[in-house]
N, C-alpha and C positions, 0 to 999 in steps of 0.2 A: 177138655174142660167143659165144652158146651154139652156133651152127652152126660157127663157127671152132674152138672148143674140141673139139666132137664130131669134127670132121674130123681134128684133130691126134691125138686119142686113138685114133681108128680107124686111123690110119697107124702106130700103135705108140709114140707119145710117152708117156713115163712121168711126166715132170715138166713142168708148165706154170707159167710165171711171168706173173702179172698185175701190171702196173706201174700203180699208182694215183697216181703222182707228179703228174699233171695233173687229178686227180679231187677236187673239193671236197666231194663228198658222194655217198652211195649210197642207193638206195631198197631196200625189202625184196625186190623182184623180182630186182634185180641180185645182192643178197647170197644169195638162194636159188639163183640160177643158179650162182654161185661154189660154193656148198655142194654142189650136184649134181655139178659137175665134180670137186670135191675128193673126194667119195665114190667116184666111178668111178676116179679116179687112185689113190686109196689102196688100192683092191682089187688093184692090180698090185704085184708085188714091186718094191720100191724106188721106187714111184710116189708122187706127191703134188702138191699145188697150193701154190705159193709166192706170197706177196704182197710186192711191192717198193714201198717208199716210200709207205706208206699214209697218213702224216700222223696226227696225234693223233685227229682227229675220226673218220676211217674206221677206225682201229685200235679205238677205243672202240665204234663201231657193231658191228664184227665180234665183239669180245669180249663185248659185252652180249648177243648172241644165242648165245654159246657156240661160235662158229665157229673160235675160236683153237685148239680141240682137234681140228679137222678139217683145218686148213690151217696152213702155216708162215707166220707174219706177220713179214716182214723178218728172215729167218733169218740169223744172224751168219756162218755158214760156207757160204753159197750160192755157187755157181760164178760168179755175176754180180757178186758183191761187189767193189767197187773199179773195176769196168768199166762201171757202169750208163750213164754218159754215152755211152761208145763204142757200147754195145749199142743204146741209144735212137737214135743217129745212123744206125745201119745197118738199122733196122726199115723195113718196107714196109707200106703200108696193105693189108689183105686185101681181096679182092674182096667187095663187099657182097652178101649174100644178098637174094633178092627179099623185098619187104615181106610179112609174114604176113597171111593173111586174118583177119577178125575172130574166127573160130572158133579158128584157130591161135594167135592172140595171147592169147586168153582161156585156152587150154590151157597156153601157156607160162607165163603169170602164175600159174595154178593150180598147175602142177608146181613152180614156184619156191617158192610158199608152203607146199605140202605138204612139200617138202624141209626148209624151215626148221622146220615144225611137228614133223617127225620127229626133230629133233636132241635135244630135251629137253622135259621136262614144262612148263616155263615158256613155251617157244615154242609148244607145242601149245595152251596156254591163250590165249596172246597172239593167235595167228593162227586160232583155231577159227572165229570169225565170218567172217573174210575167206575162209577155205577154203570154208565153207558157202555164202557169197554167190557165190563164183566158180563153184562146182559148179552152182548154180541158173542163173547167167548162161550158163554153157557149154551146159546143156541147152536153154535158150531159143534161143540162137544156132544150135545144131545143128538144132533143130526148124525154125526159120525158113529155114535154108539147105538143109535136107534132107540134112545131113551127119552123120557120126559123128565128126568131128574128124580124119579121116585124109586130109585134102585134100592 
């Protein structure tokens, strides 16, 4: 999802919609990835990340981390309102990116958690141990692979 979002942002998209209608739950890495995309999009004039059909559990998860201030959750005036079933029927599965290496995967998870931690003090405290552990893990993996994470 991060690669797809980055590609769309690089081609000039200002607003991305993430449809969570089929998503029963999200982990912190996924939410951190959403937060990172939302931050990049919000920096553009008229840009932003919209969440469609989050369901109560996912909405609560996003709100608990304060991400509802970074993205629009089920915005009432969104262009896709009233046509979501039609939009869903016309979607195509994006070409999957190659599987990340262990170093790349750890970097992705670390970046996502650093993004969450940067949102507010409570998140910084909640994710401080995870961020610390992931930094150590990344150093070890880089050392073993002889890489600096830029694979």
